[in-house]
C-alpha positions, 0 to 999 in steps of 0.5 A: 551402943545406939545408932545415930538418930536413935534419940529421935526415934525414941522421942517420936515413939514416946510422943505417939504413945503419949498422944494416943493415951491422951486421945483415949482418955481425953473424952472422958474428962470434963472441959474444967479438968482439960482447961486446968490441965492446959494451964499446968502445961502453960505454967511448966512451959514458962519454967522450961522457958526461964531455964532456957533464957538463963543461958543469956548468962552462959559464961561461954556466950559472955566471954565470946561477946562480952557482958552487955552483948548477949541480951542485945544478940537475943533482942536483935534475933527476935526483932529480925526473925519475927519481921522476916517470919511475919513477911514470909507468913510462917504462922499463916502458912503453918496454920494453912498446912495444919488446916489442910492436914486436918481437912484430909484426916477428917474427910472433908468435914467442915467442923470449925472448932474441930479444925481450930482445936487441931490447928492449935494442938499441932502448932502449940505441941510442935513448937513445944517439943522442937524449941528448947535446949534439949531438942537442940543440944540433944540432937547435936550430941546424938549426931556428934556421936556423944550418946542420946542422954539428953533425947532420952530425957526429953523423950520421957517429958514429951511423952507425958506432955503429949498425953496431957495435950492430946487429952485437950487437943486431940489428933493435932498432938499426934501429928507433932511427932511428925514435926519432931522427926523432921526438926530433930532429924535435921539437927541430927544431920547437922551434928553429923555434918558440923562435928565439933565445931559449933561454939558453945557461945552460939548454942547458947545464944540460940537456946536463950532466944528459943526460951523467949519463944517458949514464953510466947507459947506459954502464954497462948496455952494460958489464954493470955495472948495468941502471940504468933510464935511461928513467925519468931522461928527464923530468930533461932537461926539469926541468933547464931549469925549475930553471935558470929558477927559480934565475935568477928567484929569485936 
């Protein structure tokens, strides 16, 4: 019988192992190979995003707010969340934090390319590992005592992704294990506190909104557009709040 938090512990371990393996082999791969690995991750991220976005059609969400409201809830969540995140400067603050960590780990070396690679690796891996249905549902299930099946699957996926990411971005991906521990640990604690009271419709709205944020991550990985996905993170909080408002006012 697993203990509460076992899923997050397993996930952190697989990210660390995957990242270390990727760092070990990354230097031996030519740049063209590392680029195509990043492109593959971008395409797979698009697939994961599509699966998450499909939650906008969730029967539970439609039953709670009607057939036309889910898309508006996702739109409103992204707009409000992104505006708040931009005003607070979440993306900028995250990049600054990553830069300070990289400077500490690099013992003061001012290699601009290395700094940019660290920041991109840490932010991209952290957001990919921490935004998605398996993160949310798996952590809540862990906290609710329903088992760690979802997080076990996520751990396997994240381990391979960390290996691929670290072969290109290096130690920044290893540091994303801290992000996984903090985010999933917090969600697990939330699951313990909430019990079974969090409605499925709210989780569906949150998951669909997170799916669009994953699209932004994919576009960054594919070098199409540097979308400030960090500024969009408050949308994950806004989504269940808007859903609740629609349910109450409806």
